[in-house]
PDB file of N, CA, C, O and CB in Angstrom:
ATOM      1  N   MET A   1       0.821  -1.119   0.005  1.00  0.00           N
ATOM      2  CA  MET A   1       0.038  -0.009   0.024  1.00  0.00           C
ATOM      3  C   MET A   1       0.843   1.245   0.008  1.00  0.00           C
ATOM      4  O   MET A   1       0.617   2.122  -0.826  1.00  0.00           O
ATOM      5  CB  MET A   1      -0.816  -0.058   1.136  1.00  0.00           C
ATOM      6  N   VAL A   2       1.802   1.352   0.934  1.00  0.00           N
ATOM      7  CA  VAL A   2       2.803   2.431   0.840  1.00  0.00           C
ATOM      8  C   VAL A   2       3.622   2.640  -0.392  1.00  0.00           C
ATOM      9  O   VAL A   2       4.011   3.736  -0.796  1.00  0.00           O
ATOM     10  CB  VAL A   2       3.692   2.256   1.845  1.00  0.00           C
ATOM     11  N   PHE A   3       3.864   1.378  -0.994  1.00  0.00           N
ATOM     12  CA  PHE A   3       4.580   1.361  -2.283  1.00  0.00           C
ATOM     13  C   PHE A   3       3.782   2.067  -3.317  1.00  0.00           C
ATOM     14  O   PHE A   3       4.279   2.972  -3.988  1.00  0.00           O
ATOM     15  CB  PHE A   3       4.877  -0.062  -2.742  1.00  0.00           C
ATOM     16  N   LYS A   4       2.494   1.651  -3.465  1.00  0.00           N
ATOM     17  CA  LYS A   4       1.545   2.390  -4.439  1.00  0.00           C
ATOM     18  C   LYS A   4       1.491   3.878  -4.190  1.00  0.00           C
ATOM     19  O   LYS A   4       1.539   4.637  -5.158  1.00  0.00           O
ATOM     20  CB  LYS A   4       0.085   1.837  -4.326  1.00  0.00           C
ATOM     21  N   ILE A   5       1.401   4.318  -3.041  1.00  0.00           N
ATOM     22  CA  ILE A   5       1.329   5.808  -2.705  1.00  0.00           C
ATOM     23  C   ILE A   5       2.640   6.518  -3.090  1.00  0.00           C
ATOM     24  O   ILE A   5       2.612   7.604  -3.669  1.00  0.00           O
ATOM     25  CB  ILE A   5       1.054   6.029  -1.137  1.00  0.00           C
ATOM     26  N   VAL A   6       3.686   5.951  -2.793  1.00  0.00           N
ATOM     27  CA  VAL A   6       5.042   6.533  -3.254  1.00  0.00           C
ATOM     28  C   VAL A   6       5.147   6.558  -4.742  1.00  0.00           C
ATOM     29  O   VAL A   6       5.536   7.560  -5.342  1.00  0.00           O
ATOM     30  CB  VAL A   6       6.254   5.703  -2.695  1.00  0.00           C
ATOM     31  N   LEU A   7       4.784   5.408  -5.355  1.00  0.00           N
ATOM     32  CA  LEU A   7       4.870   5.326  -6.797  1.00  0.00           C
ATOM     33  C   LEU A   7       3.987   6.339  -7.426  1.00  0.00           C
ATOM     34  O   LEU A   7       4.456   7.009  -8.346  1.00  0.00           O
ATOM     35  CB  LEU A   7       4.516   3.958  -7.285  1.00  0.00           C
ATOM     36  N   LEU A   8       2.665   6.546  -7.006  1.00  0.00           N
ATOM     37  CA  LEU A   8       1.906   7.437  -7.512  1.00  0.00           C
ATOM     38  C   LEU A   8       2.335   8.975  -7.419  1.00  0.00           C
ATOM     39  O   LEU A   8       2.135   9.821  -8.291  1.00  0.00           O
ATOM     40  CB  LEU A   8       0.741   7.197  -6.948  1.00  0.00           C
ATOM     41  N   PHE A   9       2.945   9.160  -6.226  1.00  0.00           N
ATOM     42  CA  PHE A   9       3.517  10.444  -6.032  1.00  0.00           C
ATOM     43  C   PHE A   9       4.678  10.854  -7.080  1.00  0.00           C
ATOM     44  O   PHE A   9       4.805  11.931  -7.663  1.00  0.00           O
ATOM     45  CB  PHE A   9       4.043  10.472  -4.625  1.00  0.00           C
ATOM     46  N   LEU A  10       5.451   9.755  -7.153  1.00  0.00           N
ATOM     47  CA  LEU A  10       6.563  10.038  -8.088  1.00  0.00           C
ATOM     48  C   LEU A  10       6.101  10.251  -9.511  1.00  0.00           C
ATOM     49  O   LEU A  10       6.604  11.150 -10.184  1.00  0.00           O
ATOM     50  CB  LEU A  10       7.564   8.909  -8.064  1.00  0.00           C
ATOM     51  N   VAL A  11       5.105   9.410 -10.022  1.00  0.00           N
ATOM     52  CA  VAL A  11       4.460   9.596 -11.237  1.00  0.00           C
ATOM     53  C   VAL A  11       3.896  10.990 -11.389  1.00  0.00           C
ATOM     54  O   VAL A  11       4.023  11.690 -12.393  1.00  0.00           O
ATOM     55  CB  VAL A  11       3.429   8.605 -11.383  1.00  0.00           C
ATOM     56  N   PHE A  12       3.229  11.326 -10.230  1.00  0.00           N
ATOM     57  CA  PHE A  12       2.533  12.773 -10.494  1.00  0.00           C
ATOM     58  C   PHE A  12       3.656  13.834 -10.474  1.00  0.00           C
ATOM     59  O   PHE A  12       3.559  14.746 -11.294  1.00  0.00           O
ATOM     60  CB  PHE A  12       1.351  13.185  -9.278  1.00  0.00           C
ATOM     61  N   MET A  13       4.664  13.819  -9.667  1.00  0.00           N
ATOM     62  CA  MET A  13       5.789  14.758  -9.746  1.00  0.00           C
ATOM     63  C   MET A  13       6.453  14.761 -11.114  1.00  0.00           C
ATOM     64  O   MET A  13       6.814  15.822 -11.623  1.00  0.00           O
ATOM     65  CB  MET A  13       6.818  14.423  -8.691  1.00  0.00           C
ATOM     66  N   GLY A  14       6.612  13.634 -11.693  1.00  0.00           N
ATOM     67  CA  GLY A  14       7.282  13.582 -13.098  1.00  0.00           C
ATOM     68  C   GLY A  14       6.384  14.195 -14.261  1.00  0.00           C
ATOM     69  O   GLY A  14       6.861  14.734 -15.260  1.00  0.00           O
ATOM     70  N   VAL A  15       4.991  14.039 -14.001  1.00  0.00           N
ATOM     71  CA  VAL A  15       4.134  14.794 -14.902  1.00  0.00           C
ATOM     72  C   VAL A  15       4.105  16.115 -14.758  1.00  0.00           C
ATOM     73  O   VAL A  15       4.023  16.831 -15.755  1.00  0.00           O
ATOM     74  CB  VAL A  15       2.906  14.421 -14.844  1.00  0.00           C
ATOM     75  N   VAL A  16       4.169  16.635 -13.499  1.00  0.00           N
ATOM     76  CA  VAL A  16       4.270  18.230 -13.253  1.00  0.00           C
ATOM     77  C   VAL A  16       5.540  18.629 -13.722  1.00  0.00           C
ATOM     78  O   VAL A  16       5.562  19.713 -14.306  1.00  0.00           O
ATOM     79  CB  VAL A  16       4.134  18.711 -11.702  1.00  0.00           C
ATOM     80  N   ALA A  17       6.610  18.009 -13.607  1.00  0.00           N
ATOM     81  CA  ALA A  17       7.924  18.504 -14.191  1.00  0.00           C
ATOM     82  C   ALA A  17       8.088  18.428 -15.649  1.00  0.00           C
ATOM     83  O   ALA A  17       8.900  19.130 -16.254  1.00  0.00           O
ATOM     84  CB  ALA A  17       9.030  17.766 -13.629  1.00  0.00           C
ATOM     85  N   TRP A  18       7.243  17.496 -16.260  1.00  0.00           N
ATOM     86  CA  TRP A  18       7.326  17.452 -17.680  1.00  0.00           C
ATOM     87  C   TRP A  18       6.376  18.686 -18.235  1.00  0.00           C
ATOM     88  O   TRP A  18       6.736  19.359 -19.202  1.00  0.00           O
ATOM     89  CB  TRP A  18       6.849  15.946 -18.221  1.00  0.00           C
ATOM     90  N   PHE A  19       5.328  18.888 -17.649  1.00  0.00           N
ATOM     91  CA  PHE A  19       4.498  20.183 -18.007  1.00  0.00           C
ATOM     92  C   PHE A  19       5.202  21.399 -17.766  1.00  0.00           C
ATOM     93  O   PHE A  19       4.938  22.371 -18.473  1.00  0.00           O
ATOM     94  CB  PHE A  19       3.210  20.291 -17.220  1.00  0.00           C
ATOM     95  N   GLY A  20       6.087  21.483 -16.838  1.00  0.00           N
ATOM     96  CA  GLY A  20       6.918  22.631 -16.489  1.00  0.00           C
ATOM     97  C   GLY A  20       7.826  23.045 -17.522  1.00  0.00           C
ATOM     98  O   GLY A  20       8.041  24.232 -17.768  1.00  0.00           O
ATOM     99  N   LYS A  21       8.444  21.938 -18.224  1.00  0.00           N
ATOM    100  CA  LYS A  21       9.394  22.213 -19.269  1.00  0.00           C
ATOM    101  C   LYS A  21       8.754  22.381 -20.595  1.00  0.00           C
ATOM    102  O   LYS A  21       9.494  22.434 -21.577  1.00  0.00           O
ATOM    103  CB  LYS A  21      10.389  21.154 -19.341  1.00  0.00           C
ATOM    104  N   MET A  22       7.460  22.473 -20.747  1.00  0.00           N
ATOM    105  CA  MET A  22       6.827  22.625 -21.991  1.00  0.00           C
ATOM    106  C   MET A  22       6.850  24.174 -22.268  1.00  0.00           C
ATOM    107  O   MET A  22       6.726  24.981 -21.348  1.00  0.00           O
ATOM    108  CB  MET A  22       5.357  21.994 -21.975  1.00  0.00           C
ATOM    109  N   HIS A  23       7.010  24.542 -23.555  1.00  0.00           N
ATOM    110  CA  HIS A  23       7.249  26.027 -23.887  1.00  0.00           C
ATOM    111  C   HIS A  23       5.990  26.772 -23.910  1.00  0.00           C
ATOM    112  O   HIS A  23       5.961  27.990 -23.738  1.00  0.00           O
ATOM    113  CB  HIS A  23       7.941  26.221 -25.257  1.00  0.00           C
ATOM    114  N   TRP A  24       4.887  26.016 -24.132  1.00  0.00           N
ATOM    115  CA  TRP A  24       3.585  26.719 -24.181  1.00  0.00           C
ATOM    116  C   TRP A  24       2.954  26.821 -22.963  1.00  0.00           C
ATOM    117  O   TRP A  24       1.821  27.302 -22.974  1.00  0.00           O
ATOM    118  CB  TRP A  24       2.685  26.120 -25.049  1.00  0.00           C
ATOM    119  N   ILE A  25       3.490  26.437 -21.791  1.00  0.00           N
ATOM    120  CA  ILE A  25       2.915  26.583 -20.506  1.00  0.00           C
ATOM    121  C   ILE A  25       3.712  27.523 -19.734  1.00  0.00           C
ATOM    122  O   ILE A  25       3.194  28.099 -18.778  1.00  0.00           O
ATOM    123  CB  ILE A  25       2.795  25.302 -19.810  1.00  0.00           C
ATOM    124  N   GLY A  26       5.040  27.754 -20.089  1.00  0.00           N
ATOM    125  CA  GLY A  26       5.823  28.799 -19.320  1.00  0.00           C
ATOM    126  C   GLY A  26       7.281  28.351 -19.134  1.00  0.00           C
ATOM    127  O   GLY A  26       8.010  28.996 -18.380  1.00  0.00           O
ATOM    128  N   GLY A  27       7.714  27.320 -19.761  1.00  0.00           N
ATOM    129  CA  GLY A  27       9.128  26.828 -19.612  1.00  0.00           C
ATOM    130  C   GLY A  27      10.040  27.782 -20.237  1.00  0.00           C
ATOM    131  O   GLY A  27      11.172  27.970 -19.792  1.00  0.00           O
ATOM    132  N   LYS A  28       9.526  28.450 -21.361  1.00  0.00           N
ATOM    133  CA  LYS A  28      10.440  29.459 -22.022  1.00  0.00           C
ATOM    134  C   LYS A  28      10.700  30.648 -21.203  1.00  0.00           C
ATOM    135  O   LYS A  28      11.674  31.340 -21.497  1.00  0.00           O
ATOM    136  CB  LYS A  28       9.879  29.926 -23.319  1.00  0.00           C
ATOM    137  N   HIS A  29       9.940  30.979 -20.195  1.00  0.00           N
ATOM    138  CA  HIS A  29      10.040  32.209 -19.594  1.00  0.00           C
ATOM    139  C   HIS A  29      11.216  32.390 -18.824  1.00  0.00           C
ATOM    140  O   HIS A  29      11.638  33.536 -18.667  1.00  0.00           O
ATOM    141  CB  HIS A  29       8.971  32.442 -18.837  1.00  0.00           C
ATOM    142  N   LEU A  30      11.859  31.337 -18.278  1.00  0.00           N
ATOM    143  CA  LEU A  30      13.258  31.486 -17.625  1.00  0.00           C
ATOM    144  C   LEU A  30      14.331  31.671 -18.701  1.00  0.00           C
ATOM    145  O   LEU A  30      15.321  32.355 -18.440  1.00  0.00           O
ATOM    146  CB  LEU A  30      13.636  30.184 -16.730  1.00  0.00           C
ATOM    147  N   ARG A  31      14.190  31.121 -19.841  1.00  0.00           N
ATOM    148  CA  ARG A  31      15.323  31.317 -20.737  1.00  0.00           C
ATOM    149  C   ARG A  31      15.292  32.723 -21.360  1.00  0.00           C
ATOM    150  O   ARG A  31      16.316  33.196 -21.850  1.00  0.00           O
ATOM    151  CB  ARG A  31      15.320  30.242 -21.841  1.00  0.00           C
ATOM    152  N   GLN A  32      14.110  33.406 -21.346  1.00  0.00           N
ATOM    153  CA  GLN A  32      14.272  34.773 -21.793  1.00  0.00           C
ATOM    154  C   GLN A  32      14.735  35.862 -20.839  1.00  0.00           C
ATOM    155  O   GLN A  32      14.920  37.024 -21.202  1.00  0.00           O
ATOM    156  CB  GLN A  32      13.070  35.172 -22.297  1.00  0.00           C
ATOM    157  N   THR A  33      14.923  35.392 -19.513  1.00  0.00           N
ATOM    158  CA  THR A  33      15.257  36.280 -18.444  1.00  0.00           C
ATOM    159  C   THR A  33      16.782  36.286 -18.223  1.00  0.00           C
ATOM    160  O   THR A  33      17.300  36.904 -17.294  1.00  0.00           O
ATOM    161  CB  THR A  33      14.511  35.875 -17.167  1.00  0.00           C
ATOM    162  N   LYS A  34      17.470  35.568 -19.123  1.00  0.00           N
ATOM    163  CA  LYS A  34      19.001  35.568 -18.996  1.00  0.00           C
ATOM    164  C   LYS A  34      19.559  36.681 -19.834  1.00  0.00           C
ATOM    165  O   LYS A  34      19.075  37.137 -20.870  1.00  0.00           O
ATOM    166  CB  LYS A  34      19.651  34.177 -19.464  1.00  0.00           C
ATOM    167  N   CYS A  35      20.773  37.081 -19.148  1.00  0.00           N
ATOM    168  CA  CYS A  35      21.420  38.102 -19.957  1.00  0.00           C
ATOM    169  C   CYS A  35      22.105  37.707 -21.176  1.00  0.00           C
ATOM    170  O   CYS A  35      22.766  36.668 -21.146  1.00  0.00           O
ATOM    171  CB  CYS A  35      22.330  38.758 -19.201  1.00  0.00           C
ATOM    172  N   ALA A  36      22.039  38.385 -22.238  1.00  0.00           N
ATOM    173  CA  ALA A  36      22.650  38.022 -23.511  1.00  0.00           C
ATOM    174  C   ALA A  36      24.126  37.943 -23.380  1.00  0.00           C
ATOM    175  O   ALA A  36      24.767  37.096 -24.003  1.00  0.00           O
ATOM    176  CB  ALA A  36      22.285  39.000 -24.590  1.00  0.00           C
ATOM    177  N   ALA A  37      24.728  38.877 -22.519  1.00  0.00           N
ATOM    178  CA  ALA A  37      26.262  38.874 -22.511  1.00  0.00           C
ATOM    179  C   ALA A  37      26.865  37.880 -21.722  1.00  0.00           C
ATOM    180  O   ALA A  37      27.820  37.225 -22.140  1.00  0.00           O
ATOM    181  CB  ALA A  37      26.804  40.113 -22.046  1.00  0.00           C
ATOM    182  N   CYS A  38      26.292  37.698 -20.432  1.00  0.00           N
ATOM    183  CA  CYS A  38      27.107  36.813 -19.563  1.00  0.00           C
ATOM    184  C   CYS A  38      26.285  35.544 -19.332  1.00  0.00           C
ATOM    185  O   CYS A  38      26.879  34.591 -18.828  1.00  0.00           O
ATOM    186  CB  CYS A  38      27.492  37.522 -18.169  1.00  0.00           C
ATOM    187  N   GLY A  39      25.031  35.420 -19.629  1.00  0.00           N
ATOM    188  CA  GLY A  39      24.195  34.253 -19.382  1.00  0.00           C
ATOM    189  C   GLY A  39      23.624  34.091 -18.054  1.00  0.00           C
ATOM    190  O   GLY A  39      22.902  33.123 -17.814  1.00  0.00           O
ATOM    191  N   ARG A  40      23.893  34.959 -17.182  1.00  0.00           N
ATOM    192  CA  ARG A  40      23.228  34.890 -15.799  1.00  0.00           C
ATOM    193  C   ARG A  40      21.849  35.326 -15.910  1.00  0.00           C
ATOM    194  O   ARG A  40      21.431  36.035 -16.826  1.00  0.00           O
ATOM    195  CB  ARG A  40      23.943  35.770 -14.729  1.00  0.00           C
ATOM    196  N   TYR A  41      21.052  34.812 -14.803  1.00  0.00           N
ATOM    197  CA  TYR A  41      19.506  35.221 -14.782  1.00  0.00           C
ATOM    198  C   TYR A  41      19.456  36.689 -14.175  1.00  0.00           C
ATOM    199  O   TYR A  41      20.141  37.031 -13.211  1.00  0.00           O
ATOM    200  CB  TYR A  41      18.529  34.113 -13.789  1.00  0.00           C
ATOM    201  N   ARG A  42      18.665  37.424 -14.772  1.00  0.00           N
ATOM    202  CA  ARG A  42      18.365  38.722 -14.421  1.00  0.00           C
ATOM    203  C   ARG A  42      17.030  38.847 -13.673  1.00  0.00           C
ATOM    204  O   ARG A  42      16.001  38.313 -14.086  1.00  0.00           O
ATOM    205  CB  ARG A  42      18.376  39.534 -15.612  1.00  0.00           C
ATOM    206  N   ILE A  43      17.104  39.615 -12.496  1.00  0.00           N
ATOM    207  CA  ILE A  43      16.103  39.755 -11.581  1.00  0.00           C
ATOM    208  C   ILE A  43      15.577  41.257 -11.688  1.00  0.00           C
ATOM    209  O   ILE A  43      16.297  42.210 -11.390  1.00  0.00           O
ATOM    210  CB  ILE A  43      16.630  39.367 -10.170  1.00  0.00           C
ATOM    211  N   GLY A  44      14.313  41.390 -12.122  1.00  0.00           N
ATOM    212  CA  GLY A  44      13.826  42.745 -12.198  1.00  0.00           C
ATOM    213  C   GLY A  44      14.006  43.367 -13.524  1.00  0.00           C
ATOM    214  O   GLY A  44      14.341  42.621 -14.445  1.00  0.00           O
ATOM    215  N   LYS A  45      13.830  44.649 -13.760  1.00  0.00           N
ATOM    216  CA  LYS A  45      13.868  45.280 -14.954  1.00  0.00           C
ATOM    217  C   LYS A  45      15.157  46.058 -15.258  1.00  0.00           C
ATOM    218  O   LYS A  45      15.354  46.578 -16.357  1.00  0.00           O
ATOM    219  CB  LYS A  45      12.763  46.108 -15.010  1.00  0.00           C
ATOM    220  N   GLY A  46      16.002  46.113 -14.263  1.00  0.00           N
ATOM    221  CA  GLY A  46      17.343  46.953 -14.470  1.00  0.00           C
ATOM    222  C   GLY A  46      18.319  46.060 -15.235  1.00  0.00           C
ATOM    223  O   GLY A  46      18.075  44.963 -15.736  1.00  0.00           O
ATOM    224  N   PRO A  47      19.449  46.726 -15.230  1.00  0.00           N
ATOM    225  CA  PRO A  47      20.491  46.101 -16.024  1.00  0.00           C
ATOM    226  C   PRO A  47      21.097  44.842 -15.397  1.00  0.00           C
ATOM    227  O   PRO A  47      20.822  44.618 -14.219  1.00  0.00           O
ATOM    228  CB  PRO A  47      21.567  47.089 -16.270  1.00  0.00           C
ATOM    229  N   CYS A  48      21.759  44.139 -15.952  1.00  0.00           N
ATOM    230  CA  CYS A  48      22.483  42.925 -15.333  1.00  0.00           C
ATOM    231  C   CYS A  48      23.601  43.313 -14.532  1.00  0.00           C
ATOM    232  O   CYS A  48      24.135  44.401 -14.751  1.00  0.00           O
ATOM    233  CB  CYS A  48      22.997  41.961 -16.368  1.00  0.00           C
ATOM    234  N   GLY A  49      24.062  42.484 -13.542  1.00  0.00           N
ATOM    235  CA  GLY A  49      25.225  42.880 -12.635  1.00  0.00           C
ATOM    236  C   GLY A  49      26.523  42.904 -13.521  1.00  0.00           C
ATOM    237  O   GLY A  49      27.518  43.431 -13.024  1.00  0.00           O
ATOM    238  N   CYS A  50      26.598  42.415 -14.705  1.00  0.00           N
ATOM    239  CA  CYS A  50      27.840  42.545 -15.589  1.00  0.00           C
ATOM    240  C   CYS A  50      27.840  43.995 -16.160  1.00  0.00           C
ATOM    241  O   CYS A  50      28.855  44.377 -16.743  1.00  0.00           O
ATOM    242  CB  CYS A  50      27.842  41.420 -16.833  1.00  0.00           C
ATOM    243  N   GLY A  51      26.860  44.760 -16.043  1.00  0.00           N
ATOM    244  CA  GLY A  51      26.862  46.021 -16.717  1.00  0.00           C
ATOM    245  C   GLY A  51      26.261  46.100 -18.016  1.00  0.00           C
ATOM    246  O   GLY A  51      26.125  47.229 -18.488  1.00  0.00           O
ATOM    247  N   GLU A  52      25.870  45.092 -18.693  1.00  0.00           N
ATOM    248  CA  GLU A  52      25.126  45.097 -20.010  1.00  0.00           C
ATOM    249  C   GLU A  52      23.742  45.182 -19.808  1.00  0.00           C
ATOM    250  O   GLU A  52      23.179  44.505 -18.948  1.00  0.00           O
ATOM    251  CB  GLU A  52      25.387  43.903 -20.835  1.00  0.00           C
ATOM    252  N   ARG A  53      23.135  45.995 -20.567  1.00  0.00           N
ATOM    253  CA  ARG A  53      21.697  46.085 -20.615  1.00  0.00           C
ATOM    254  C   ARG A  53      21.052  45.461 -21.796  1.00  0.00           C
ATOM    255  O   ARG A  53      20.868  46.074 -22.847  1.00  0.00           O
ATOM    256  CB  ARG A  53      21.309  47.445 -20.562  1.00  0.00           C
ATOM    257  N   SER A  54      20.703  44.189 -21.590  1.00  0.00           N
ATOM    258  CA  SER A  54      20.219  43.456 -22.878  1.00  0.00           C
ATOM    259  C   SER A  54      18.721  43.108 -22.767  1.00  0.00           C
ATOM    260  O   SER A  54      18.152  42.524 -23.689  1.00  0.00           O
ATOM    261  CB  SER A  54      21.062  42.071 -23.129  1.00  0.00           C
TER     262      SER A  54
END
């Protein structure tokens, strides 16, 4: 019984992760927030920490 619960939880988490990587749901959003010059993630609307405004 516990094995079934754990297995169903893992399958559910796998499906959620699969949907999170889909581009039409929002997976592309993180890729767009990277700095074009250094590749770091940008937080907010200001310039990147490297000094580039991309």
